[in-house]
C-alpha positions in Angstrom: -28.6 -3.8 23.4 -28.2 -7.3 24.8 -31.2 -8.4 26.8 -30.3 -8.9 30.5 -31.0 -11.5 31.5 -31.7 -13.9 28.6 -34.8 -15.9 29.1 -34.3 -19.3 30.6 -34.3 -21.3 28.4 -33.6 -18.8 25.5 -36.4 -18.8 23.0 -35.3 -20.2 19.6 -36.6 -21.0 16.2 -35.0 -23.3 13.6 -33.6 -20.4 11.5 -32.0 -20.6 8.1 -28.7 -22.0 6.7 -28.2 -18.8 4.6 -26.7 -16.3 4.9 -23.8 -17.5 7.1 -23.0 -15.4 10.1 -25.3 -13.4 12.4 -28.1 -11.6 10.4 -30.4 -9.0 12.0 -33.7 -8.8 10.2 -35.4 -6.1 12.2 -37.2 -8.7 14.5 -34.4 -11.0 15.6 -31.1 -12.5 14.6 -30.4 -15.6 12.5 -27.2 -17.4 13.3 -25.6 -19.8 10.8 -22.2 -21.6 11.1 -20.6 -24.0 8.7 -18.8 -27.1 10.1 -18.6 -30.3 8.1 -17.1 -32.5 10.8 -18.6 -31.2 14.0 -20.8 -33.4 16.1 -22.5 -30.6 18.1 -22.5 -26.8 18.2 -23.4 -24.3 21.0 -24.1 -20.6 20.4 -22.7 -18.7 23.4 -24.3 -15.3 24.4 -22.5 -12.9 26.6 -23.7 -10.1 28.8 -21.8 -8.2 31.5 -21.9 -11.0 34.0 -22.4 -14.4 32.4 -22.4 -16.7 29.4 -25.6 -18.3 28.2 -25.3 -21.4 26.0 -27.8 -22.2 23.3 -27.7 -25.7 21.7 -27.8 -25.4 17.9 -29.7 -28.5 16.8 -30.7 -27.6 13.2 -28.2 -28.6 10.5 -28.6 -28.2 6.7 -25.8 -29.3 4.4 -23.2 -28.9 7.1 -24.5 -25.5 8.2 -25.7 -25.3 11.8 -28.4 -22.6 12.3 -30.7 -21.1 14.8 -32.9 -18.0 15.1 -33.2 -15.9 18.3 -36.2 -13.6 18.3 -34.8 -11.9 21.5 -31.4 -11.1 20.0 -30.6 -7.5 18.9 -27.7 -5.5 17.3 -25.0 -5.3 20.0 -25.4 -8.9 21.1 -22.0 -10.3 21.9 -21.6 -14.0 21.0 -19.3 -16.9 20.1 -19.4 -20.6 19.5 -18.3 -23.8 21.1 -18.0 -26.7 18.7 -17.8 -30.4 19.6 -16.1 -33.1 17.5 -13.2 -35.4 17.5 -9.8 -34.4 19.0 -7.6 -36.2 16.5 -4.7 -34.0 15.5 -3.2 -36.8 13.5 -6.3 -36.9 11.3 -6.6 -33.1 11.1 -9.4 -32.7 13.7 -8.8 -30.3 16.6 -12.3 -29.8 18.1 -12.3 -28.6 21.7 -15.5 -27.4 23.2 -13.6 -25.7 26.0 -12.5 -23.1 23.5 -14.7 -20.1 22.6 -14.6 -19.5 18.9 -15.2 -16.3 16.9 -17.7 -16.4 14.1 -15.8 -16.5 10.7 -18.6 -14.2 9.4 -18.7 -11.8 12.3 -19.4 -8.2 11.0 -17.8 -6.8 14.1 -15.5 -8.1 16.9 -15.5 -6.6 20.3 -12.2 -6.6 22.3 -8.8 -8.2 21.6 -7.1 -11.5 22.4 -5.6 -11.5 25.9 -2.8 -14.0 25.6 -3.1 -17.0 28.0 -2.3 -20.7 27.8 -6.1 -21.3 27.9 -6.3 -20.1 24.3 -4.5 -23.1 23.0 -6.4 -26.3 22.3 -3.5 -28.4 23.7 -1.7 -28.3 27.0 1.2 -25.9 26.5 4.4 -27.5 27.7 3.1 -31.0 27.7 5.5 -33.8 26.7 3.2 -34.7 23.8 3.1 -31.1 22.5 -0.1 -30.4 20.6 -1.5 -33.9 21.0 -2.6 -33.5 24.6 -6.0 -31.8 24.7 -6.4 -28.8 27.1 -9.7 -28.4 29.0 -9.5 -24.9 30.3 -12.2 -22.4 29.3 -10.8 -19.7 26.9 -13.8 -17.4 27.0 -12.4 -14.8 29.5 -9.4 -14.2 27.3 -11.3 -14.1 23.9 -12.8 -11.2 22.0 -16.4 -11.6 21.2 -18.3 -11.6 17.9 -21.0 -8.9 17.7 -24.3 -8.6 15.9 -24.5 -5.4 13.9 -27.3 -3.5 12.1 -25.9 -2.9 8.6 -28.3 0.0 7.9 -26.5 3.2 6.9 -27.4 6.3 5.0 -25.2 6.2 1.9 -27.1 8.9 0.1 -25.9 9.0 -3.5 -22.6 7.2 -2.9 -21.6 4.8 -5.6 -18.4 3.3 -7.0 -16.1 5.9 -8.5 -14.8 3.5 -11.2 -11.7 5.6 -11.8 -10.1 4.2 -15.0 -7.0 2.2 -14.3 -4.8 4.4 -16.5 -5.9 7.5 -14.5 -5.3 5.9 -11.1 -2.6 7.1 -8.7 -2.4 5.0 -5.5 -1.3 6.1 -2.1 -0.4 3.1 0.2 -1.0 4.1 3.8 -1.7 2.8 7.3 -4.9 4.1 8.8 -3.3 4.7 12.2 0.1 5.8 11.1 -1.3 8.5 8.8 -2.7 10.6 11.5 -1.2 9.4 14.8 1.1 12.4 14.9 -0.9 14.9 12.9 -1.2 18.2 14.8 -4.2 19.2 12.8 -6.2 16.2 13.7 -8.1 16.3 17.1 -6.2 14.0 19.6 -9.2 11.7 20.2 -9.5 11.1 16.4 -5.8 10.5 15.7 -5.1 7.0 14.3 -8.8 6.3 13.6 -11.1 5.9 10.6 -12.7 9.2 11.6 -9.3 10.9 11.9 -8.3 9.6 8.4 -11.0 11.9 6.9 -10.7 14.8 9.3 -10.3 18.1 7.4 -6.5 18.3 7.9 -5.8 14.8 6.8 -8.2 14.9 3.9 -6.7 18.2 2.7 -3.3 16.5 2.4 -4.7 13.7 0.2 -6.7 16.2 -2.0 -3.8 18.6 -2.4 -1.4 15.7 -3.2 -3.6 14.7 -6.1 -3.8 10.9 -5.5 -7.0 9.1 -6.8 -7.0 6.1 -4.4 -5.8 5.1 -1.0 -4.6 1.6 -0.5 -5.2 0.9 3.2 -2.9 -1.6 4.9 -5.0 -4.4 6.6 -8.1 -3.2 8.4 -9.7 -6.7 8.9 -9.7 -7.5 12.6 -6.3 -9.0 13.3 -4.4 -10.5 16.2 -1.2 -9.2 17.8 1.2 -12.1 17.9 2.0 -13.7 21.3 5.8 -13.4 20.9 5.5 -9.7 20.0 3.2 -8.9 23.0 5.7 -10.7 25.3 8.4 -8.3 24.0 6.1 -5.3 24.6 5.6 -4.9 20.8 2.6 -5.5 18.6 1.6 -6.4 15.1 1.4 -2.9 13.6 1.0 -3.8 10.0 -1.9 -6.2 10.6 -1.1 -9.1 8.3 -2.5 -11.5 10.9 -6.2 -11.6 10.1 -8.9 -13.4 12.2 -12.1 -11.6 11.0 -12.5 -11.2 7.3 -15.8 -9.2 7.6 -14.9 -7.0 10.6 -13.2 -3.6 10.4 -10.6 -3.6 13.2 -11.9 -2.0 16.4 -8.5 -0.6 17.2 -9.0 2.0 14.5 -12.4 3.2 15.7 -12.8 6.3 17.8 -16.0 4.8 19.2 -17.6 1.4 19.5 -19.5 1.7 16.2 -16.6 0.7 14.1 -18.7 -0.5 11.1 -20.5 2.9 10.7 -17.3 4.8 11.3 -15.6 2.9 8.5 -18.5 3.5 6.2 -18.4 7.2 6.9 -14.7 7.2 6.1 -15.4 5.6 2.7 -18.3 7.9 1.9 -16.2 11.0 2.7 -13.3 9.8 0.6 -15.6 9.1 -2.3 -17.1 12.6 -2.0 -13.5 13.9 -2.7 -13.0 11.6 -5.7 -10.7 9.2 -3.8 -11.2 5.4 -4.1 -10.6 3.0 -1.3 -8.6 -0.1 -1.9 -8.1 -2.7 0.9 -5.0 -4.7 1.5 -6.5 -8.1 2.3 -4.9 -11.2 3.8 -6.8 -14.3 2.6 -3.9 -16.6 2.4 -3.5 -17.5 6.1 -5.0 -16.7 9.5 -3.7 -15.7 12.9 -4.0 -19.2 14.2 -0.5 -20.1 13.0 0.8 -23.7 12.8 0.0 -26.8 14.8 1.4 -25.1 17.9 -0.8 -22.0 17.4 -3.9 -20.9 19.4 -7.5 -22.0 18.8 -9.5 -18.8 18.1 -11.8 -19.6 15.2 -11.3 -21.7 12.1 -9.2 -24.4 13.8 -11.8 -25.2 16.3 -14.8 -24.9 13.9 -13.4 -27.3 11.2 -9.6 -27.5 11.0 -9.6 -30.0 8.1 -11.9 -27.9 6.0 -10.4 -24.5 6.4 -6.7 -25.3 6.3 -4.3 -26.9 3.8 -2.8 -30.0 5.6 0.2 -32.1 4.8 0.1 -35.8 4.1 0.7 -36.1 7.9 -2.5 -34.3 8.7 -1.2 -33.1 12.0 0.7 -30.4 10.2 -0.1 -27.5 8.0 1.2 -26.5 4.5 2.8 -23.1 4.8 3.2 -21.1 1.6 3.1 -17.8 3.6 5.7 -18.1 6.3 3.0 -17.5 8.9 2.3 -21.1 9.8 -0.7 -22.1 7.8 -2.4 -21.6 4.4 -6.2 -21.4 3.9 -7.6 -24.3 1.9 -8.8 -22.8 -1.3 -9.7 -26.2 -2.7 -12.6 -26.5 -0.2 -15.8 -24.9 -1.6 -16.8 -23.5 1.8 -13.4 -21.8 2.3 -13.7 -20.4 -1.2 -17.2 -19.2 -0.4 -16.0 -17.5 2.8 -13.5 -15.4 0.8 -16.0 -14.6 -2.0 -18.6 -13.6 0.5 -16.1 -11.4 2.3 -15.1 -9.7 -0.9 -18.7 -9.1 -1.9 -19.5 -7.8 1.6 -16.8 -5.2 1.5 -17.9 -4.0 -2.0 -21.7 -4.1 -1.5 -22.0 -3.2 2.2 -18.9 -1.2 2.9 -18.6 0.4 -0.6 -14.8 -0.2 -1.1 -13.5 0.0 -4.6 -10.9 -2.7 -4.8 -8.4 -5.0 -3.1 -4.7 -5.7 -3.0 -4.3 -9.5 -2.3 -1.3 -10.2 0.0 0.8 -13.2 -1.2 -1.7 -13.8 -3.9 0.2 -16.7 -5.4 -0.9 -18.8 -2.3 -4.5 -18.3 -3.4 -3.8 -19.9 -6.8 -2.3 -23.1 -5.5 -4.7 -26.0 -6.4 -2.3 -28.7 -5.1 1.3 -27.6 -4.5 1.9 -25.7 -7.7 0.7 -22.2 -8.6 -2.2 -22.8 -11.0 -2.7 -19.7 -13.2 -6.3 -20.9 -13.9 -7.1 -21.9 -10.3 -10.7 -22.0 -9.0 -10.1 -18.7 -7.1 -9.5 -16.8 -10.4 -12.3 -18.6 -12.3 -14.9 -17.7 -9.7 -13.8 -14.1 -9.3 -13.9 -13.5 -13.1 -17.4 -14.9 -13.3 -18.7 -12.9 -10.3 -20.7 -9.9 -11.5 -19.7 -7.9 -8.4 -16.1 -8.8 -7.6 -15.0 -8.8 -11.2 -15.9 -5.1 -11.5 -13.7 -4.0 -8.6 -10.0 -3.1 -8.8 -8.0 -6.4 -8.2 -4.3 -6.1 -7.4 -2.1 -9.1 -6.7 1.1 -9.3 -4.7 2.3 -11.9 -7.2 4.4 -14.1 -5.0 4.4 -16.3 -1.9 7.1 -18.2 -0.1 6.5 -21.6 -1.7 8.4 -23.1 -4.6 7.5 -21.4 -7.9 5.7 -18.7 -6.0 7.3 -15.7 -7.8 4.7 -15.1 -10.5 5.2 -11.5 -11.6 3.5 -11.1 -15.0 1.7 -14.4 -14.9 -1.7 -13.4 -13.4 -4.7 -13.4 -15.7 -6.7 -10.6 -17.2 -8.6 -8.3 -14.9 -5.7 -8.4 -12.5 -3.0 -5.7 -11.9 0.2 -6.7 -10.1 2.7 -5.2 -7.8 5.6 -5.1 -10.2 8.6 -6.1 -8.1 10.8 -6.1 -11.2 10.0 -2.4 -11.7 11.0 -1.7 -8.1 14.3 -3.6 -8.4 15.3 -2.2 -11.8 14.5 1.4 -10.9 16.5 1.2 -7.7 19.5 -0.4 -9.4 19.4 2.1 -12.3 19.6 5.1 -10.1 22.1 3.5 -7.8 24.3 3.4 -10.9 24.6 -0.4 -11.4 25.6 -1.7 -14.8 23.4 -3.5 -17.2 20.1 -1.8 -16.2 19.3 0.3 -19.3 17.4 -2.4 -21.2 15.2 -3.3 -18.3 14.7 0.3 -17.4 13.4 0.9 -20.9 10.8 -1.7 -20.4 9.8 -0.4 -17.0 9.4 3.2 -18.2 7.0 2.1 -21.0 4.7 -0.2 -19.1 6.7 -3.5 -18.9 5.4 -5.0 -22.1 7.9 -7.8 -21.6 5.7 -8.9 -18.6 2.2 -7.7 -19.5 2.2 -7.3 -23.3 0.4 -10.6 -24.0 -2.9 -12.2 -23.2 -4.9 -9.0 -23.6 -3.3 -7.2 -20.7 -2.5 -3.5 -20.8 0.2 -1.2 -19.3 -1.9 -0.6 -16.3 -1.6 -4.2 -15.3 1.7 -3.0 -13.8 1.5 -1.4 -10.4 4.7 0.6 -10.4 6.4 1.3 -7.1 9.9 2.1 -5.7 9.0 1.7 -2.1 6.2 0.1 -0.1 5.3 -0.6 3.5 7.7 -3.6 3.4 11.3 -2.3 3.1 13.0 1.0 3.3 11.1 4.3 2.9 12.2 6.5 0.1 14.3 8.6 2.5 16.0 5.6 3.9 16.6 4.1 0.4 19.0 6.9 -0.2 20.4 7.1 3.3 21.3 3.6 4.3 23.3 0.7 2.7 22.2 -1.7 5.4 19.1 -2.4 7.4 18.9 -1.3 11.1 16.2 -3.4 12.7 17.5 -3.6 16.2 14.3 -2.1 17.7 12.5 -5.3 16.5 14.3 -7.4 19.1 15.5 -10.0 16.6 19.2 -9.1 16.6 18.8 -7.4 13.2 18.2 -10.9 11.6 14.7 -10.0 10.3 14.0 -8.1 7.2 15.5 -8.4 3.7 19.3 -7.9 3.1 18.6 -7.3 -0.6 17.6 -3.6 -0.5 19.4 -2.2 -3.6 19.9 0.9 -1.6 22.8 3.4 -1.5 23.8 5.8 1.3 25.8 8.1 -1.0 28.9 7.9 1.2 27.7 8.1 4.8 25.5 5.6 6.6 22.5 7.4 8.1 21.9 11.2 8.6 24.7 13.6 7.8 25.4 17.3 7.8 27.5 17.0 4.6 25.8 19.5 2.3 26.8 17.8 -0.9 25.6 14.4 0.2 22.3 15.9 1.5 21.8 17.6 -1.9 22.5 14.4 -3.8 20.1 12.4 -1.6 17.4 14.9 -2.2 18.0 14.9 -5.9 17.8 11.1 -5.9 14.5 11.2 -4.1 13.2 13.5 -6.9 14.7 11.1 -9.5 12.7 8.2 -8.0 9.5 10.1 -7.8 9.9 11.6 -11.3 10.6 8.2 -12.8 7.6 6.7 -11.0 5.2 9.3 -12.2 6.6 9.5 -15.7 6.4 5.7 -16.3 3.5 4.0 -18.1 1.4 1.9 -15.7 -0.1 2.7 -12.4 2.1 4.6 -9.9 1.9 3.7 -6.2 3.4 6.1 -3.7 4.2 4.8 -0.2 2.5 7.0 2.4 5.0 9.6 3.8 7.5 9.3 1.0 6.3 12.7 -0.2 7.3 14.3 3.1 10.6 12.4 3.6 9.4 9.9 6.2 12.2 7.9 7.8 12.1 4.7 9.8 15.7 5.2 10.9 16.9 2.5 8.7 14.4 -0.1 9.8 13.3 -2.1 6.7 10.8 -4.3 8.5 8.9 -2.1 10.9 5.9 -4.5 11.1 6.0 -4.5 14.9 6.7 -0.7 15.5 3.4 1.0 16.4 5.2 4.1 17.4 7.1 7.1 15.9 9.3 4.8 13.9 6.4 4.0 11.7 4.0 7.0 12.1 4.2 9.9 9.7 5.9 12.9 11.1 4.1 16.1 10.0 6.7 18.6 11.4 8.2 19.5 8.1 11.4 21.5 7.6 12.1 23.3 4.3 13.6 20.3 2.6 10.6 18.1 3.3 8.2 20.9 2.3 10.2 21.2 -1.0 9.9 17.4 -1.6 6.1 17.6 -1.0 5.8 20.5 -3.5 7.8 18.5 -6.0 5.6 15.4 -5.6 2.4 17.5 -6.0 3.9 19.0 -9.2 4.8 15.7 -10.7 1.3 14.3 -9.9 -0.2 17.3 -11.6 1.9 16.8 -14.7 0.8 13.1 -14.9 -2.9 13.9 -14.4 -2.8 16.6 -17.1 -1.1 14.5 -19.8 -2.7 11.4 -21.2 0.6 10.6 -23.0 2.0 9.6 -19.6 -0.8 7.2 -18.8 -1.6 5.4 -22.1 -4.1 2.5 -22.2 -2.1 0.8 -25.0 1.5 -0.2 -25.3 3.8 1.6 -27.7 4.3 0.2 -31.2 7.6 2.0 -32.1 6.2 3.2 -35.4 4.6 6.4 -36.8 0.8 6.5 -36.3 -1.2 9.6 -37.3 2.1 11.5 -37.1 5.4 12.1 -38.8 7.0 10.8 -35.6 7.2 7.3 -34.2 5.0 7.0 -31.1 8.2 6.0 -29.2 11.8 6.7 -30.0 15.0 6.3 -27.9 18.0 8.5 -28.0 21.7 8.5 -27.0 23.4 11.5 -25.5 24.7 12.4 -29.0 21.2 12.8 -30.3 21.1 9.7 -32.4 18.6 6.9 -31.9 19.6 4.0 -29.7 20.9 0.7 -31.2 20.8 -2.8 -29.9 24.5 -2.4 -29.0 23.6 0.6 -26.8 21.0 -1.3 -24.9 23.2 -4.3 -24.4 26.7 -2.9 -23.7 26.1 -3.0 -20.0 27.4 0.5 -19.4 24.7 2.7 -20.7 23.4 4.9 -17.9 22.1 7.9 -19.8 19.4 7.9 -22.5 16.3 9.7 -23.6 12.8 8.8 -24.9 10.5 10.8 -27.1 6.8 10.2 -26.7 4.8 11.5 -29.7 1.6 13.1 -28.3 -0.3 13.0 -31.6 0.4 9.3 -32.1 -1.4 7.9 -29.0 -3.9 5.8 -31.1 -6.6 5.9 -28.5 -10.0 7.5 -28.2 -11.9 9.1 -25.3 -15.2 7.9 -23.9 -16.8 10.4 -26.2 -15.1 8.8 -29.3 -12.7 11.7 -29.9 -9.1 10.7 -30.7 -6.8 11.5 -27.8 -4.0 13.9 -28.6 -1.4 15.3 -26.3 1.9 17.2 -26.4 5.1 15.5 -27.5 7.5 14.8 -24.7 11.2 14.2 -24.4 12.4 12.6 -21.2 16.1 12.4 -20.4 17.6 10.2 -17.6 21.2 10.4 -16.5 22.2 7.9 -13.9 25.9 8.5 -14.5 27.9 10.0 -11.6 29.1 12.9 -13.7 27.3 15.6 -15.8 26.8 14.8 -19.4 25.9 16.9 -22.5 22.8 15.7 -24.3 22.1 16.7 -27.9 18.3 17.3 -28.2 16.9 15.4 -31.1 15.7 17.3 -34.2 13.4 15.4 -36.6 13.0 18.4 -38.8 14.3 22.0 -39.0 13.0 24.5 -36.5 12.3 22.0 -33.8 12.3 23.7 -30.4 12.0 22.0 -27.0 10.6 23.8 -24.0 11.9 22.6 -20.5 9.2 21.3 -18.2 11.3 20.1 -15.2 14.7 19.2 -14.1 15.4 17.3 -10.8 18.5 19.3 -10.2 16.1 22.0 -8.9 14.4 21.3 -5.5 11.0 22.2 -6.9 11.6 20.5 -10.3 11.2 23.7 -12.3 14.1 25.5 -13.9 14.5 29.1 -12.7 15.5 30.5 -16.0 15.1 28.4 -19.1 14.0 29.4 -22.6 13.4 27.1 -25.5 16.2 24.8 -26.8 16.6 24.2 -30.5 16.7 20.7 -31.9 20.4 19.8 -32.2 21.4 22.0 -29.3 23.2 20.5 -26.3 21.5 20.4 -22.9 23.8 19.9 -20.0 22.4 17.1 -17.9 23.4 17.2 -14.2 24.8 14.0 -12.8 22.1 11.7 -11.6 19.1 13.7 -12.8 15.9 13.7 -14.9 14.9 16.4 -17.3 11.7 16.7 -19.3 10.9 18.8 -22.3 7.8 19.3 -24.4 7.8 20.0 -28.2 6.9 23.7 -28.9 3.8 24.3 -31.0 1.8 21.7 -32.8 -1.8 20.3 -32.4 -0.9 18.4 -29.3 0.1 21.5 -27.4 -3.1 23.4 -28.4 -5.4 20.5 -27.6 -3.7 19.9 -24.2 -3.9 23.6 -23.2 -7.6 23.4 -24.0 -8.0 20.2 -22.0 -6.2 21.6 -19.0 -8.4 24.7 -19.0 -11.5 22.5 -19.2 -10.3 20.3 -16.5 -9.6 23.3 -14.2 -13.1 24.6 -14.8 -14.6 21.2 -14.1 -12.7 20.8 -10.9 -13.7 24.3 -9.7 -17.3 23.6 -10.5 -17.2 20.2 -8.7 -15.6 21.8 -5.7 -18.3 24.5 -5.6 -21.0 21.8 -5.8 -19.4 19.8 -3.0 -19.1 22.9 -0.8 -22.7 23.7 -1.5 -23.8 20.2 -0.6 -21.7 20.3 2.7 -23.3 23.7 3.6 -26.7 22.4 2.9 
């Protein structure tokens, strides 16, 4: 605990310039802060009644450092930094403003909005040029010293192969805020996320990784708080090392986060963090002074030629200066910290194109990527790019280097347009189903470079995608002007909920079509949390400020939502059991080890597709055959991978169509696996179909068959049995460990 009172004067030693931040060594705490342009630095210590200021006089290579033998974990602190107030030259030092430590491992409290938080006089005729002398400390959260010791036991990275990964994008709070099986005091917290009821849902669903929306300490925007809203999504970071205290059930947020990660790992689930390194919560030149701006504005931020203003490739007012080595170090140190100390498995980088901008252009070989690829720790984690920003040339889908996977926005748009029934989608849909080789089939990349998704946190939920033509964001208080107008959605005849049985049935089938397509496509599927239970945001496609029932998952499931959950589980099981659906290599379109081509495309008349069929603009129904004994891959043990041969039929036409099942030789028989015309995906009564026989495809539906007999079927049945035995054995071992 913090000593009360601190000795007067506080006992100090010179300390060390490395590592940056506040480091507890078992005897005292070393404090180190980078500032290239500061003229003086004070370390400010806080107890319940007062602030104690300690001059930091030691400086090594622009790092100010001091060691306090009296400091302990739990010490609350901040900095005041002196230097020139010259906004026109990019300097905004103001010692009246308390500043967070950029390397703080924990942050206590939240910003309480006040004009004192701004370095300039709010409302002054000279705007941000007039310096404000009011003390901001009473309205600022405080950095906190932590003891990083934690009993991890045998926890280690799961290293789930990319091609076996199934991602579940989810908000820590929204996942359990309404869950009746989670104790009330744990709902919305790290601890609640891995409570038995919540964990059971993830395990039974079958996902292999959770992608958590931002958990770095963030700031609720002033304009939202004034409208009695908040920043729910969290894309407004201020602490790149600190798990947000709002998701902690108790003050020890660091250990609670670690416990969550350890528990998920025990169940075979990786943890991927959505991270926002492209900008901070300090906004543009009219934003508050909370941390980086007051420590060294010119070093941390990208400034325009008129250095009073900020380059903004993010739409959030500023862009971090990735060309400065200390800013680059901050991000690398943060990534390594979350991997080594917090044991996370990977990252999804928000607006990643902004990180690649060396000058004004997106540089595919920017310093950021070079350093990550050379780093022995970070390079081994899962790295996912949101491959766009708001600047010119910022849409970079398919252009990120090796080691990176990307959110495939083209997959999202094509899949939505195809099932909506738009013309001219067949060719692109063929690429998306087979791993988007047109985007990732060069430079050594693989199908799993494509993170396939139909919905994500930003935009309509799956339920709303088939329920609304237009966004309905009135609750955001921006006159419905916010959020995208390009949703590629279809309400199927009625805007919003309806009692029309035919429309309801069609909407449910479309949900199954989207989920089936996603989980049958090559690449890495990402499910938006709650889509599997029909979550709705009532047509809001930009619920970033809705920390309420609009955003939270509703666990009160009716029969339709239970059926959708069962279908999603079934589709995930199908994917996990069949390596043909998660290849590591692209298809070649030729026969390999087999009398069948590894990939073949078919028209409804049973003949193979031609260029004219792909390019006629009206093709909405086609099939693809995946040869299970032509995978041309080997397992980790060196065995050649063999699977069953599949036939996948897609009919996005608005009427039923007969489809002649292909017959490459006499006696071919196809066994039905699923059909989205059925709520559960399984046909009630369906025997084998002969090659050349017609299968009646329902309007807007997906059907999947497997080839009867053959080596692939026998090998897969053996593999499934082995997998089931291994899973049962692992569950027994985990149960035994828990009992012990």
